[in-house]
N, C-alpha and C positions, 0 to 999 in steps of 0.2 A: 423189454422196456427199460429195466433198470440199466441196461448197458447204453441205451440211447441217452438216459439222463446223465450218466457218468461222462459220455463223449461230450454232450452239450457243455457241461461244466468244465470240461478240460478246454473247450474252446473259449468258454468266457474268461478263464484264467490266462489263456494264451493272448486274448485281446488286451487284458490289463498289463500285459508285460512292457508294452510300449518300448521307448528308447533304451530305457535302462532298468535293471531288475529292482524289484521293490526292496526297500529297507527291511532289515530282519524282523522288526516288528510289524510291518505291513504284511511281510510273507507269513508270519505266524497267524495274523488275523485272517488272512485269506485261506490258510489251511484250516483254521478252526471254524470258518464260515462253510468250507467245503464239509467238514465233518458233520455240522449241524444239518446241512442240506441232505446229506446222505442218510440222516437219521430222521428226516422229516416225516417219511411214511413208513408204516409198518410193512414188513415183508408180505403179509397176507393182502394188504392194499396194492401193493406193486404187482402181486399175482393176479388180483382181480382186474386191475387196470390192463394188464398184459393180455388177458382173456378178453376183455371187452374191445380193446383195440384189434385184436386178431378176428373178432366177430364183425366189427365195423368194415375191416379190410376185406374180409370174405364177401360181405354184402355187396361193397363197392364193386369189387371185381365181377360178382355175378351180374351186376346190373350196369356195368360200363361206366361207373363213376370214378373220377381221379380222387384217389384216397388222400393226398396231401398236396397242397394246403385244402384242408377241409373248408366248406363254405356253409354257412348257416342253412341254406336251402337244402343241400345234400344230407346234412346232419337232420334237418327236420324230416326229409323223406324217409331217412333211415329210421327215425323214432316212430314215423307213422306206419312203416312196415312191421316194427316190432312191438307196437302199442298193445295189441291185445294178449300178446303171449308173456309179457313181463309185468312185474309189479313197479310202481312208481320209483320206489327208491333205486330199483336196479336200473331204470332207464336215466335217472338223474346221474347215477355213478358212471354209467356208460358216457354220457356227455362230459362229465368231468374228465374221464380218461381220454377222450378224444381232444378235449381242450387243452390238457395237460401235454399230450403228445404234440399238439400244434404249437404250443408255446415253446417247447424245448427246441422244436425244429425252426423257431423264429418267426412263425406265422401265427400269432394270437388269434384265437376264435372268440368272437363276441357271443357268449352264451345267453346274453340277454337279447339277442336279435329276435324280432318276432317270429320268425320262421322256426326257431328253437322253443323259444318261451311259449308262444301260443300253441304250438303243437302239443308240448308238454301239458298244458292247461287243458286242452281239448281232450287228450287221452284220459286225463284225471277226471273230467267230468262225464266222459261217456263210459268208462271202463273202470274207474278207481272206486273203491270203497270208501265211504266217509270213515274219517277217524273216530274211534271211541274213546272217551275219557274213562279212566279207571275210577271207580267209586272210592271215595275217601275212606279211610279206616276211622272207626268210631272209637269214642272213649271206653266203651265196654270192651271192645276188640283189643285195645291196647292194655287194659287191665288183665285180660285173659292171658295175653302174650307174656306179660311181666311175671304172672303167677306161674307160667309154664317154664320160664326161665330160671326160676327158683329164687331162693331168699336173697342172694347177693344182689341181683338186679331188682327184685321187687322192693327192697328197701332203699336202694339207691334213686329210684324214679318214683317220684310222687304225682299221682294221677287223680 
């Protein structure tokens, strides 16, 4: 997937070329922009996106759907098929991976389309677990922690 992003960026730069080559400062700005774009995602994120996209492609192939350009209805059906087996953050990341691949291919995916948004909401209501808030730490616990850290911290923090 990282190669697809690199190729798409090369095509973007080629389109910017136009009739004459950019001035040295503009070329430097384009190169700097390219470097920032390359650093935008962590390697682990790119690996996860590649895995998610491969999963989506395999599902589309199995069920006879066209992979790209992805439509909200097909993505919604994919989410519905995967709904019970994955946590909500995983499903949201999969939508992000598909949307990123669509954008790079020049066919943006509307992730706010009801076929996607409402499918995710329905999965969350039927299969998701409610979020739990962590209990706040008490003053007594803060004092105990400060004492455990030793005299350096205990004297610096007044509780």
